[in-house]
PDB file with SEQRES, HELIX, SHEET and CRYST1 records, atoms N, CA, C and O in Angstrom:
SEQRES   1 A   81  MET PRO ARG PHE TYR PHE HIS PHE SER ASP GLY GLN ARG          
SEQRES   2 A   81  ARG PHE SER ASP ASP LYS GLY GLN ASP LEU SER GLY LEU          
SEQRES   3 A   81  THR ALA VAL ARG ALA HIS ALA VAL ARG GLN VAL ARG ASP          
SEQRES   4 A   81  LEU LYS ALA ALA MET CYS ASP PRO GLY ILE GLN ASP LEU          
SEQRES   5 A   81  SER GLY TRP THR MET THR VAL VAL ASP THR THR ASP ARG          
SEQRES   6 A   81  THR VAL PHE GLU ILE GLY PHE ASP LEU LYS PRO HIS ARG          
SEQRES   7 A   81  THR ASP ALA                                                  
HELIX    1 AA1 LEU A   26  MET A   44  1                                  19    
SHEET    1 AA1 3 ARG A  14  PHE A  15  0                                        
SHEET    2 AA1 3 ARG A   3  SER A   9 -1                                        
SHEET    3 AA1 3 GLN A  21  ASP A  22 -1                                        
SHEET    1 AA2 4 ARG A   3  SER A   9  0                                        
SHEET    2 AA2 4 THR A  56  ASP A  61 -1                                        
SHEET    3 AA2 4 THR A  66  GLY A  71 -1                                        
SHEET    4 AA2 4 PRO A  76  HIS A  77 -1                                        
CRYST1    1.000    1.000    1.000  90.00  90.00  90.00 P 1           1          
ATOM      1  N   MET A   1     -44.348  35.157 -23.147  1.00  0.00           N  
ATOM      2  CA  MET A   1     -45.175  33.963 -23.592  1.00  0.00           C  
ATOM      3  C   MET A   1     -45.910  33.434 -22.295  1.00  0.00           C  
ATOM      4  O   MET A   1     -45.352  33.214 -21.220  1.00  0.00           O  
ATOM      5  N   PRO A   2     -47.308  33.260 -22.582  1.00  0.00           N  
ATOM      6  CA  PRO A   2     -48.078  32.832 -21.310  1.00  0.00           C  
ATOM      7  C   PRO A   2     -47.774  31.451 -20.864  1.00  0.00           C  
ATOM      8  O   PRO A   2     -47.250  30.651 -21.639  1.00  0.00           O  
ATOM      9  N   ARG A   3     -48.097  31.128 -19.585  1.00  0.00           N  
ATOM     10  CA  ARG A   3     -47.699  29.838 -18.872  1.00  0.00           C  
ATOM     11  C   ARG A   3     -49.057  29.228 -18.705  1.00  0.00           C  
ATOM     12  O   ARG A   3     -50.004  29.942 -18.374  1.00  0.00           O  
ATOM     13  N   PHE A   4     -49.192  28.015 -18.904  1.00  0.00           N  
ATOM     14  CA  PHE A   4     -50.265  27.058 -18.671  1.00  0.00           C  
ATOM     15  C   PHE A   4     -49.875  25.786 -17.828  1.00  0.00           C  
ATOM     16  O   PHE A   4     -48.761  25.266 -17.790  1.00  0.00           O  
ATOM     17  N   TYR A   5     -50.987  25.395 -17.175  1.00  0.00           N  
ATOM     18  CA  TYR A   5     -50.791  24.322 -16.179  1.00  0.00           C  
ATOM     19  C   TYR A   5     -51.681  23.059 -16.586  1.00  0.00           C  
ATOM     20  O   TYR A   5     -52.850  23.221 -16.936  1.00  0.00           O  
ATOM     21  N   PHE A   6     -51.161  21.951 -16.534  1.00  0.00           N  
ATOM     22  CA  PHE A   6     -51.896  20.749 -17.086  1.00  0.00           C  
ATOM     23  C   PHE A   6     -52.215  19.780 -15.916  1.00  0.00           C  
ATOM     24  O   PHE A   6     -51.437  18.889 -15.576  1.00  0.00           O  
ATOM     25  N   HIS A   7     -53.330  19.998 -15.364  1.00  0.00           N  
ATOM     26  CA  HIS A   7     -53.749  19.041 -14.164  1.00  0.00           C  
ATOM     27  C   HIS A   7     -54.484  17.997 -14.675  1.00  0.00           C  
ATOM     28  O   HIS A   7     -55.200  18.179 -15.660  1.00  0.00           O  
ATOM     29  N   PHE A   8     -54.381  16.683 -14.011  1.00  0.00           N  
ATOM     30  CA  PHE A   8     -55.170  15.623 -14.428  1.00  0.00           C  
ATOM     31  C   PHE A   8     -55.939  15.015 -13.194  1.00  0.00           C  
ATOM     32  O   PHE A   8     -55.564  15.185 -12.034  1.00  0.00           O  
ATOM     33  N   SER A   9     -56.984  14.335 -13.534  1.00  0.00           N  
ATOM     34  CA  SER A   9     -57.774  13.825 -12.500  1.00  0.00           C  
ATOM     35  C   SER A   9     -58.540  12.447 -12.906  1.00  0.00           C  
ATOM     36  O   SER A   9     -58.965  12.239 -14.042  1.00  0.00           O  
ATOM     37  N   ASP A  10     -58.651  11.593 -11.889  1.00  0.00           N  
ATOM     38  CA  ASP A  10     -59.268  10.274 -12.178  1.00  0.00           C  
ATOM     39  C   ASP A  10     -60.715  10.461 -11.812  1.00  0.00           C  
ATOM     40  O   ASP A  10     -61.397   9.436 -11.796  1.00  0.00           O  
ATOM     41  N   GLY A  11     -61.264  11.547 -11.529  1.00  0.00           N  
ATOM     42  CA  GLY A  11     -62.704  11.727 -11.185  1.00  0.00           C  
ATOM     43  C   GLY A  11     -62.761  11.914  -9.633  1.00  0.00           C  
ATOM     44  O   GLY A  11     -63.695  12.570  -9.170  1.00  0.00           O  
ATOM     45  N   GLN A  12     -61.871  11.408  -8.850  1.00  0.00           N  
ATOM     46  CA  GLN A  12     -61.802  11.541  -7.404  1.00  0.00           C  
ATOM     47  C   GLN A  12     -60.646  12.361  -6.884  1.00  0.00           C  
ATOM     48  O   GLN A  12     -60.696  13.081  -5.887  1.00  0.00           O  
ATOM     49  N   ARG A  13     -59.649  12.184  -7.628  1.00  0.00           N  
ATOM     50  CA  ARG A  13     -58.373  12.809  -7.186  1.00  0.00           C  
ATOM     51  C   ARG A  13     -57.798  13.879  -8.192  1.00  0.00           C  
ATOM     52  O   ARG A  13     -57.959  13.704  -9.400  1.00  0.00           O  
ATOM     53  N   ARG A  14     -57.161  14.932  -7.733  1.00  0.00           N  
ATOM     54  CA  ARG A  14     -56.681  15.760  -8.830  1.00  0.00           C  
ATOM     55  C   ARG A  14     -55.125  15.715  -8.613  1.00  0.00           C  
ATOM     56  O   ARG A  14     -54.640  15.762  -7.482  1.00  0.00           O  
ATOM     57  N   PHE A  15     -54.388  15.624  -9.723  1.00  0.00           N  
ATOM     58  CA  PHE A  15     -52.944  15.608  -9.622  1.00  0.00           C  
ATOM     59  C   PHE A  15     -52.510  16.932 -10.254  1.00  0.00           C  
ATOM     60  O   PHE A  15     -52.685  17.125 -11.457  1.00  0.00           O  
ATOM     61  N   SER A  16     -51.955  17.828  -9.471  1.00  0.00           N  
ATOM     62  CA  SER A  16     -51.682  19.233  -9.912  1.00  0.00           C  
ATOM     63  C   SER A  16     -50.269  19.408 -10.673  1.00  0.00           C  
ATOM     64  O   SER A  16     -49.250  18.826 -10.300  1.00  0.00           O  
ATOM     65  N   ASP A  17     -50.320  20.187 -11.666  1.00  0.00           N  
ATOM     66  CA  ASP A  17     -49.053  20.486 -12.372  1.00  0.00           C  
ATOM     67  C   ASP A  17     -48.648  21.935 -11.689  1.00  0.00           C  
ATOM     68  O   ASP A  17     -49.231  22.995 -11.916  1.00  0.00           O  
ATOM     69  N   ASP A  18     -47.567  21.759 -10.841  1.00  0.00           N  
ATOM     70  CA  ASP A  18     -47.169  23.026 -10.127  1.00  0.00           C  
ATOM     71  C   ASP A  18     -46.036  23.787 -10.871  1.00  0.00           C  
ATOM     72  O   ASP A  18     -45.622  24.839 -10.383  1.00  0.00           O  
ATOM     73  N   LYS A  19     -45.516  23.306 -12.030  1.00  0.00           N  
ATOM     74  CA  LYS A  19     -44.549  23.930 -12.775  1.00  0.00           C  
ATOM     75  C   LYS A  19     -45.027  24.710 -14.063  1.00  0.00           C  
ATOM     76  O   LYS A  19     -44.539  25.769 -14.457  1.00  0.00           O  
ATOM     77  N   GLY A  20     -45.972  24.072 -14.603  1.00  0.00           N  
ATOM     78  CA  GLY A  20     -46.547  24.729 -15.885  1.00  0.00           C  
ATOM     79  C   GLY A  20     -45.568  24.644 -17.093  1.00  0.00           C  
ATOM     80  O   GLY A  20     -44.484  24.063 -17.039  1.00  0.00           O  
ATOM     81  N   GLN A  21     -46.058  25.277 -18.180  1.00  0.00           N  
ATOM     82  CA  GLN A  21     -45.250  25.305 -19.337  1.00  0.00           C  
ATOM     83  C   GLN A  21     -45.522  26.572 -20.092  1.00  0.00           C  
ATOM     84  O   GLN A  21     -46.691  26.890 -20.313  1.00  0.00           O  
ATOM     85  N   ASP A  22     -44.490  27.343 -20.518  1.00  0.00           N  
ATOM     86  CA  ASP A  22     -44.716  28.461 -21.406  1.00  0.00           C  
ATOM     87  C   ASP A  22     -44.926  28.073 -22.782  1.00  0.00           C  
ATOM     88  O   ASP A  22     -44.058  27.456 -23.399  1.00  0.00           O  
ATOM     89  N   LEU A  23     -46.096  28.420 -23.326  1.00  0.00           N  
ATOM     90  CA  LEU A  23     -46.417  28.124 -24.758  1.00  0.00           C  
ATOM     91  C   LEU A  23     -46.999  29.295 -25.477  1.00  0.00           C  
ATOM     92  O   LEU A  23     -47.585  30.165 -24.833  1.00  0.00           O  
ATOM     93  N   SER A  24     -46.879  29.368 -26.715  1.00  0.00           N  
ATOM     94  CA  SER A  24     -47.169  30.619 -27.552  1.00  0.00           C  
ATOM     95  C   SER A  24     -48.620  30.900 -27.844  1.00  0.00           C  
ATOM     96  O   SER A  24     -49.046  32.022 -28.118  1.00  0.00           O  
ATOM     97  N   GLY A  25     -49.379  29.767 -27.764  1.00  0.00           N  
ATOM     98  CA  GLY A  25     -50.835  30.044 -28.053  1.00  0.00           C  
ATOM     99  C   GLY A  25     -51.667  28.799 -27.859  1.00  0.00           C  
ATOM    100  O   GLY A  25     -51.147  27.781 -27.401  1.00  0.00           O  
ATOM    101  N   LEU A  26     -52.914  28.847 -28.186  1.00  0.00           N  
ATOM    102  CA  LEU A  26     -53.889  27.758 -27.933  1.00  0.00           C  
ATOM    103  C   LEU A  26     -53.575  26.428 -28.797  1.00  0.00           C  
ATOM    104  O   LEU A  26     -53.835  25.326 -28.314  1.00  0.00           O  
ATOM    105  N   THR A  27     -53.036  26.550 -30.031  1.00  0.00           N  
ATOM    106  CA  THR A  27     -52.570  25.539 -30.816  1.00  0.00           C  
ATOM    107  C   THR A  27     -51.460  24.674 -30.160  1.00  0.00           C  
ATOM    108  O   THR A  27     -51.460  23.444 -30.113  1.00  0.00           O  
ATOM    109  N   ALA A  28     -50.587  25.446 -29.698  1.00  0.00           N  
ATOM    110  CA  ALA A  28     -49.321  24.890 -28.901  1.00  0.00           C  
ATOM    111  C   ALA A  28     -49.833  24.195 -27.737  1.00  0.00           C  
ATOM    112  O   ALA A  28     -49.427  23.062 -27.476  1.00  0.00           O  
ATOM    113  N   VAL A  29     -50.775  24.842 -26.947  1.00  0.00           N  
ATOM    114  CA  VAL A  29     -51.249  24.294 -25.668  1.00  0.00           C  
ATOM    115  C   VAL A  29     -52.104  23.002 -25.961  1.00  0.00           C  
ATOM    116  O   VAL A  29     -52.016  22.011 -25.235  1.00  0.00           O  
ATOM    117  N   ARG A  30     -52.851  23.052 -26.949  1.00  0.00           N  
ATOM    118  CA  ARG A  30     -53.637  21.798 -27.259  1.00  0.00           C  
ATOM    119  C   ARG A  30     -52.740  20.556 -27.649  1.00  0.00           C  
ATOM    120  O   ARG A  30     -53.003  19.416 -27.264  1.00  0.00           O  
ATOM    121  N   ALA A  31     -51.679  20.869 -28.429  1.00  0.00           N  
ATOM    122  CA  ALA A  31     -50.716  19.984 -28.922  1.00  0.00           C  
ATOM    123  C   ALA A  31     -49.944  19.359 -27.657  1.00  0.00           C  
ATOM    124  O   ALA A  31     -49.818  18.142 -27.523  1.00  0.00           O  
ATOM    125  N   HIS A  32     -49.475  20.231 -26.805  1.00  0.00           N  
ATOM    126  CA  HIS A  32     -48.868  19.776 -25.568  1.00  0.00           C  
ATOM    127  C   HIS A  32     -49.767  18.918 -24.784  1.00  0.00           C  
ATOM    128  O   HIS A  32     -49.301  17.876 -24.325  1.00  0.00           O  
ATOM    129  N   ALA A  33     -51.053  19.236 -24.563  1.00  0.00           N  
ATOM    130  CA  ALA A  33     -51.974  18.554 -23.731  1.00  0.00           C  
ATOM    131  C   ALA A  33     -52.207  17.040 -24.314  1.00  0.00           C  
ATOM    132  O   ALA A  33     -52.181  16.042 -23.594  1.00  0.00           O  
ATOM    133  N   VAL A  34     -52.422  17.021 -25.628  1.00  0.00           N  
ATOM    134  CA  VAL A  34     -52.459  15.667 -26.246  1.00  0.00           C  
ATOM    135  C   VAL A  34     -51.334  14.830 -26.067  1.00  0.00           C  
ATOM    136  O   VAL A  34     -51.478  13.635 -25.811  1.00  0.00           O  
ATOM    137  N   ARG A  35     -50.087  15.431 -26.194  1.00  0.00           N  
ATOM    138  CA  ARG A  35     -48.813  14.742 -25.965  1.00  0.00           C  
ATOM    139  C   ARG A  35     -48.699  14.227 -24.510  1.00  0.00           C  
ATOM    140  O   ARG A  35     -48.265  13.101 -24.265  1.00  0.00           O  
ATOM    141  N   GLN A  36     -49.091  15.062 -23.590  1.00  0.00           N  
ATOM    142  CA  GLN A  36     -48.976  14.779 -22.147  1.00  0.00           C  
ATOM    143  C   GLN A  36     -49.951  13.622 -21.866  1.00  0.00           C  
ATOM    144  O   GLN A  36     -49.531  12.672 -21.206  1.00  0.00           O  
ATOM    145  N   VAL A  37     -51.256  13.626 -22.325  1.00  0.00           N  
ATOM    146  CA  VAL A  37     -52.249  12.503 -22.162  1.00  0.00           C  
ATOM    147  C   VAL A  37     -51.600  11.224 -22.664  1.00  0.00           C  
ATOM    148  O   VAL A  37     -51.482  10.239 -21.936  1.00  0.00           O  
ATOM    149  N   ARG A  38     -51.181  11.259 -23.926  1.00  0.00           N  
ATOM    150  CA  ARG A  38     -50.629  10.082 -24.573  1.00  0.00           C  
ATOM    151  C   ARG A  38     -49.459   9.456 -23.751  1.00  0.00           C  
ATOM    152  O   ARG A  38     -49.391   8.253 -23.501  1.00  0.00           O  
ATOM    153  N   ASP A  39     -48.507  10.429 -23.337  1.00  0.00           N  
ATOM    154  CA  ASP A  39     -47.400   9.881 -22.510  1.00  0.00           C  
ATOM    155  C   ASP A  39     -47.858   9.365 -21.139  1.00  0.00           C  
ATOM    156  O   ASP A  39     -47.277   8.387 -20.668  1.00  0.00           O  
ATOM    157  N   LEU A  40     -48.872   9.960 -20.456  1.00  0.00           N  
ATOM    158  CA  LEU A  40     -49.387   9.424 -19.233  1.00  0.00           C  
ATOM    159  C   LEU A  40     -50.164   8.164 -19.380  1.00  0.00           C  
ATOM    160  O   LEU A  40     -50.084   7.294 -18.513  1.00  0.00           O  
ATOM    161  N   LYS A  41     -50.889   8.026 -20.403  1.00  0.00           N  
ATOM    162  CA  LYS A  41     -51.579   6.617 -20.802  1.00  0.00           C  
ATOM    163  C   LYS A  41     -50.538   5.550 -20.949  1.00  0.00           C  
ATOM    164  O   LYS A  41     -50.657   4.448 -20.413  1.00  0.00           O  
ATOM    165  N   ALA A  42     -49.526   5.896 -21.677  1.00  0.00           N  
ATOM    166  CA  ALA A  42     -48.442   4.867 -21.919  1.00  0.00           C  
ATOM    167  C   ALA A  42     -47.641   4.494 -20.677  1.00  0.00           C  
ATOM    168  O   ALA A  42     -47.251   3.344 -20.476  1.00  0.00           O  
ATOM    169  N   ALA A  43     -47.437   5.399 -19.947  1.00  0.00           N  
ATOM    170  CA  ALA A  43     -46.628   5.134 -18.612  1.00  0.00           C  
ATOM    171  C   ALA A  43     -47.453   4.535 -17.492  1.00  0.00           C  
ATOM    172  O   ALA A  43     -46.888   3.939 -16.574  1.00  0.00           O  
ATOM    173  N   MET A  44     -48.711   4.664 -17.532  1.00  0.00           N  
ATOM    174  CA  MET A  44     -49.603   4.284 -16.332  1.00  0.00           C  
ATOM    175  C   MET A  44     -49.810   2.695 -16.347  1.00  0.00           C  
ATOM    176  O   MET A  44     -49.563   2.051 -15.328  1.00  0.00           O  
ATOM    177  N   CYS A  45     -50.222   2.130 -17.402  1.00  0.00           N  
ATOM    178  CA  CYS A  45     -50.248   0.704 -17.300  1.00  0.00           C  
ATOM    179  C   CYS A  45     -50.905   0.203 -18.526  1.00  0.00           C  
ATOM    180  O   CYS A  45     -51.210   0.993 -19.419  1.00  0.00           O  
ATOM    181  N   ASP A  46     -51.146  -1.102 -18.623  1.00  0.00           N  
ATOM    182  CA  ASP A  46     -51.866  -1.714 -19.842  1.00  0.00           C  
ATOM    183  C   ASP A  46     -53.322  -1.264 -19.680  1.00  0.00           C  
ATOM    184  O   ASP A  46     -53.933  -1.488 -18.636  1.00  0.00           O  
ATOM    185  N   PRO A  47     -53.848  -0.654 -20.677  1.00  0.00           N  
ATOM    186  CA  PRO A  47     -55.295  -0.223 -20.669  1.00  0.00           C  
ATOM    187  C   PRO A  47     -56.189  -1.471 -20.447  1.00  0.00           C  
ATOM    188  O   PRO A  47     -57.330  -1.302 -20.018  1.00  0.00           O  
ATOM    189  N   GLY A  48     -55.745  -2.663 -20.706  1.00  0.00           N  
ATOM    190  CA  GLY A  48     -56.605  -3.638 -20.439  1.00  0.00           C  
ATOM    191  C   GLY A  48     -56.871  -4.015 -19.015  1.00  0.00           C  
ATOM    192  O   GLY A  48     -57.832  -4.702 -18.666  1.00  0.00           O  
ATOM    193  N   ILE A  49     -55.970  -3.529 -18.223  1.00  0.00           N  
ATOM    194  CA  ILE A  49     -55.930  -3.751 -16.749  1.00  0.00           C  
ATOM    195  C   ILE A  49     -56.576  -2.664 -15.990  1.00  0.00           C  
ATOM    196  O   ILE A  49     -57.369  -2.934 -15.088  1.00  0.00           O  
ATOM    197  N   GLN A  50     -56.237  -1.274 -16.350  1.00  0.00           N  
ATOM    198  CA  GLN A  50     -56.805  -0.225 -15.685  1.00  0.00           C  
ATOM    199  C   GLN A  50     -57.711   0.617 -16.693  1.00  0.00           C  
ATOM    200  O   GLN A  50     -57.208   0.949 -17.767  1.00  0.00           O  
ATOM    201  N   ASP A  51     -58.905   0.944 -16.423  1.00  0.00           N  
ATOM    202  CA  ASP A  51     -59.868   1.692 -17.175  1.00  0.00           C  
ATOM    203  C   ASP A  51     -59.554   3.331 -16.933  1.00  0.00           C  
ATOM    204  O   ASP A  51     -59.777   3.907 -15.868  1.00  0.00           O  
ATOM    205  N   LEU A  52     -59.013   3.941 -18.091  1.00  0.00           N  
ATOM    206  CA  LEU A  52     -58.613   5.260 -17.927  1.00  0.00           C  
ATOM    207  C   LEU A  52     -59.718   6.178 -18.528  1.00  0.00           C  
ATOM    208  O   LEU A  52     -59.549   7.390 -18.658  1.00  0.00           O  
ATOM    209  N   SER A  53     -60.884   5.514 -18.893  1.00  0.00           N  
ATOM    210  CA  SER A  53     -61.811   6.347 -19.644  1.00  0.00           C  
ATOM    211  C   SER A  53     -62.392   7.526 -18.728  1.00  0.00           C  
ATOM    212  O   SER A  53     -62.852   8.497 -19.328  1.00  0.00           O  
ATOM    213  N   GLY A  54     -62.411   7.527 -17.339  1.00  0.00           N  
ATOM    214  CA  GLY A  54     -62.958   8.545 -16.539  1.00  0.00           C  
ATOM    215  C   GLY A  54     -61.889   9.663 -16.346  1.00  0.00           C  
ATOM    216  O   GLY A  54     -62.219  10.729 -15.827  1.00  0.00           O  
ATOM    217  N   TRP A  55     -60.644   9.437 -16.748  1.00  0.00           N  
ATOM    218  CA  TRP A  55     -59.524  10.487 -16.519  1.00  0.00           C  
ATOM    219  C   TRP A  55     -59.671  11.687 -17.429  1.00  0.00           C  
ATOM    220  O   TRP A  55     -60.073  11.537 -18.583  1.00  0.00           O  
ATOM    221  N   THR A  56     -59.367  12.834 -16.955  1.00  0.00           N  
ATOM    222  CA  THR A  56     -59.250  13.992 -17.651  1.00  0.00           C  
ATOM    223  C   THR A  56     -58.107  14.786 -17.433  1.00  0.00           C  
ATOM    224  O   THR A  56     -57.433  14.601 -16.419  1.00  0.00           O  
ATOM    225  N   MET A  57     -57.782  15.718 -18.328  1.00  0.00           N  
ATOM    226  CA  MET A  57     -56.844  16.694 -18.150  1.00  0.00           C  
ATOM    227  C   MET A  57     -57.460  18.062 -18.221  1.00  0.00           C  
ATOM    228  O   MET A  57     -58.244  18.311 -19.138  1.00  0.00           O  
ATOM    229  N   THR A  58     -57.170  18.940 -17.343  1.00  0.00           N  
ATOM    230  CA  THR A  58     -57.726  20.276 -17.231  1.00  0.00           C  
ATOM    231  C   THR A  58     -56.524  21.238 -17.431  1.00  0.00           C  
ATOM    232  O   THR A  58     -55.563  21.253 -16.662  1.00  0.00           O  
ATOM    233  N   VAL A  59     -56.642  22.002 -18.465  1.00  0.00           N  
ATOM    234  CA  VAL A  59     -55.688  23.111 -18.781  1.00  0.00           C  
ATOM    235  C   VAL A  59     -56.144  24.350 -18.149  1.00  0.00           C  
ATOM    236  O   VAL A  59     -57.296  24.749 -18.321  1.00  0.00           O  
ATOM    237  N   VAL A  60     -55.116  25.109 -17.272  1.00  0.00           N  
ATOM    238  CA  VAL A  60     -55.618  26.355 -16.857  1.00  0.00           C  
ATOM    239  C   VAL A  60     -54.459  27.311 -17.047  1.00  0.00           C  
ATOM    240  O   VAL A  60     -53.298  26.952 -17.243  1.00  0.00           O  
ATOM    241  N   ASP A  61     -54.867  28.514 -16.974  1.00  0.00           N  
ATOM    242  CA  ASP A  61     -53.813  29.585 -17.144  1.00  0.00           C  
ATOM    243  C   ASP A  61     -53.388  30.140 -15.785  1.00  0.00           C  
ATOM    244  O   ASP A  61     -53.878  29.652 -14.766  1.00  0.00           O  
ATOM    245  N   THR A  62     -52.475  31.165 -15.716  1.00  0.00           N  
ATOM    246  CA  THR A  62     -51.898  31.559 -14.528  1.00  0.00           C  
ATOM    247  C   THR A  62     -52.897  32.116 -13.343  1.00  0.00           C  
ATOM    248  O   THR A  62     -52.542  32.213 -12.168  1.00  0.00           O  
ATOM    249  N   THR A  63     -54.080  32.432 -13.791  1.00  0.00           N  
ATOM    250  CA  THR A  63     -55.135  32.873 -12.839  1.00  0.00           C  
ATOM    251  C   THR A  63     -55.929  31.680 -12.455  1.00  0.00           C  
ATOM    252  O   THR A  63     -56.859  31.873 -11.671  1.00  0.00           O  
ATOM    253  N   ASP A  64     -55.705  30.461 -12.892  1.00  0.00           N  
ATOM    254  CA  ASP A  64     -56.398  29.168 -12.504  1.00  0.00           C  
ATOM    255  C   ASP A  64     -57.673  29.103 -13.388  1.00  0.00           C  
ATOM    256  O   ASP A  64     -58.475  28.194 -13.174  1.00  0.00           O  
ATOM    257  N   ARG A  65     -57.900  29.975 -14.328  1.00  0.00           N  
ATOM    258  CA  ARG A  65     -59.020  29.813 -15.222  1.00  0.00           C  
ATOM    259  C   ARG A  65     -58.955  28.603 -16.219  1.00  0.00           C  
ATOM    260  O   ARG A  65     -57.952  28.433 -16.911  1.00  0.00           O  
ATOM    261  N   THR A  66     -59.899  27.873 -16.275  1.00  0.00           N  
ATOM    262  CA  THR A  66     -59.929  26.745 -17.177  1.00  0.00           C  
ATOM    263  C   THR A  66     -59.862  27.154 -18.675  1.00  0.00           C  
ATOM    264  O   THR A  66     -60.726  27.902 -19.131  1.00  0.00           O  
ATOM    265  N   VAL A  67     -58.994  26.745 -19.339  1.00  0.00           N  
ATOM    266  CA  VAL A  67     -58.751  27.003 -20.710  1.00  0.00           C  
ATOM    267  C   VAL A  67     -59.608  26.028 -21.539  1.00  0.00           C  
ATOM    268  O   VAL A  67     -60.444  26.406 -22.360  1.00  0.00           O  
ATOM    269  N   PHE A  68     -59.325  24.717 -21.250  1.00  0.00           N  
ATOM    270  CA  PHE A  68     -60.104  23.689 -21.889  1.00  0.00           C  
ATOM    271  C   PHE A  68     -59.780  22.344 -21.034  1.00  0.00           C  
ATOM    272  O   PHE A  68     -58.807  22.256 -20.284  1.00  0.00           O  
ATOM    273  N   GLU A  69     -60.660  21.383 -21.234  1.00  0.00           N  
ATOM    274  CA  GLU A  69     -60.486  20.096 -20.602  1.00  0.00           C  
ATOM    275  C   GLU A  69     -60.592  18.919 -21.595  1.00  0.00           C  
ATOM    276  O   GLU A  69     -61.499  18.968 -22.425  1.00  0.00           O  
ATOM    277  N   ILE A  70     -59.813  17.943 -21.590  1.00  0.00           N  
ATOM    278  CA  ILE A  70     -59.986  16.873 -22.528  1.00  0.00           C  
ATOM    279  C   ILE A  70     -59.815  15.518 -21.657  1.00  0.00           C  
ATOM    280  O   ILE A  70     -59.120  15.451 -20.643  1.00  0.00           O  
ATOM    281  N   GLY A  71     -60.490  14.548 -22.161  1.00  0.00           N  
ATOM    282  CA  GLY A  71     -60.511  13.293 -21.657  1.00  0.00           C  
ATOM    283  C   GLY A  71     -59.287  12.442 -22.071  1.00  0.00           C  
ATOM    284  O   GLY A  71     -58.570  12.777 -23.014  1.00  0.00           O  
ATOM    285  N   PHE A  72     -59.083  11.381 -21.368  1.00  0.00           N  
ATOM    286  CA  PHE A  72     -57.936  10.467 -21.736  1.00  0.00           C  
ATOM    287  C   PHE A  72     -58.284   9.830 -23.083  1.00  0.00           C  
ATOM    288  O   PHE A  72     -57.432   9.172 -23.680  1.00  0.00           O  
ATOM    289  N   ASP A  73     -59.618  10.022 -23.620  1.00  0.00           N  
ATOM    290  CA  ASP A  73     -59.981   9.353 -24.860  1.00  0.00           C  
ATOM    291  C   ASP A  73     -59.646  10.471 -25.991  1.00  0.00           C  
ATOM    292  O   ASP A  73     -59.923  10.288 -27.176  1.00  0.00           O  
ATOM    293  N   LEU A  74     -59.025  11.641 -25.505  1.00  0.00           N  
ATOM    294  CA  LEU A  74     -58.563  12.796 -26.287  1.00  0.00           C  
ATOM    295  C   LEU A  74     -59.712  13.469 -26.905  1.00  0.00           C  
ATOM    296  O   LEU A  74     -59.523  14.100 -27.945  1.00  0.00           O  
ATOM    297  N   LYS A  75     -60.940  13.401 -26.356  1.00  0.00           N  
ATOM    298  CA  LYS A  75     -62.098  14.181 -26.824  1.00  0.00           C  
ATOM    299  C   LYS A  75     -62.197  15.408 -25.960  1.00  0.00           C  
ATOM    300  O   LYS A  75     -61.842  15.350 -24.783  1.00  0.00           O  
ATOM    301  N   PRO A  76     -62.673  16.534 -26.500  1.00  0.00           N  
ATOM    302  CA  PRO A  76     -62.880  17.720 -25.611  1.00  0.00           C  
ATOM    303  C   PRO A  76     -64.134  17.500 -24.673  1.00  0.00           C  
ATOM    304  O   PRO A  76     -65.132  16.873 -25.028  1.00  0.00           O  
ATOM    305  N   HIS A  77     -63.976  18.057 -23.503  1.00  0.00           N  
ATOM    306  CA  HIS A  77     -65.125  18.066 -22.463  1.00  0.00           C  
ATOM    307  C   HIS A  77     -65.571  19.451 -22.330  1.00  0.00           C  
ATOM    308  O   HIS A  77     -64.770  20.378 -22.445  1.00  0.00           O  
ATOM    309  N   ARG A  78     -66.791  19.630 -22.096  1.00  0.00           N  
ATOM    310  CA  ARG A  78     -67.439  20.965 -21.806  1.00  0.00           C  
ATOM    311  C   ARG A  78     -67.120  21.337 -20.548  1.00  0.00           C  
ATOM    312  O   ARG A  78     -67.112  20.483 -19.662  1.00  0.00           O  
ATOM    313  N   THR A  79     -66.803  22.693 -20.268  1.00  0.00           N  
ATOM    314  CA  THR A  79     -66.566  23.167 -18.950  1.00  0.00           C  
ATOM    315  C   THR A  79     -67.493  24.274 -18.736  1.00  0.00           C  
ATOM    316  O   THR A  79     -68.133  24.717 -19.691  1.00  0.00           O  
ATOM    317  N   ASP A  80     -67.621  24.766 -17.541  1.00  0.00           N  
ATOM    318  CA  ASP A  80     -68.529  25.782 -17.128  1.00  0.00           C  
ATOM    319  C   ASP A  80     -67.871  27.113 -17.274  1.00  0.00           C  
ATOM    320  O   ASP A  80     -68.513  28.160 -17.200  1.00  0.00           O  
ATOM    321  N   ALA A  81     -66.508  27.061 -17.495  1.00  0.00           N  
ATOM    322  CA  ALA A  81     -65.692  28.279 -17.545  1.00  0.00           C  
ATOM    323  C   ALA A  81     -65.930  29.136 -18.748  1.00  0.00           C  
ATOM    324  O   ALA A  81     -65.300  30.184 -18.894  1.00  0.00           O  
TER     325      ALA A  81                                                      
END                                                                             
């Protein structure tokens, strides 16, 4: 089963996932990413206090190739990869 890493960024700093997650395919990877974003948003703070609109999650494979990127608004972002 392939391993994927879920990094997130506020636009200036990158917070790296060093452990990764073994997932069966792209559908499972996307579902995991959405859960992670929702959990991070809930844990970070009251959205009325901190603007999280510029935050993104970048999912990469074991070769550090970007699989996809989503914003904390859960909308896909285009990547150059």
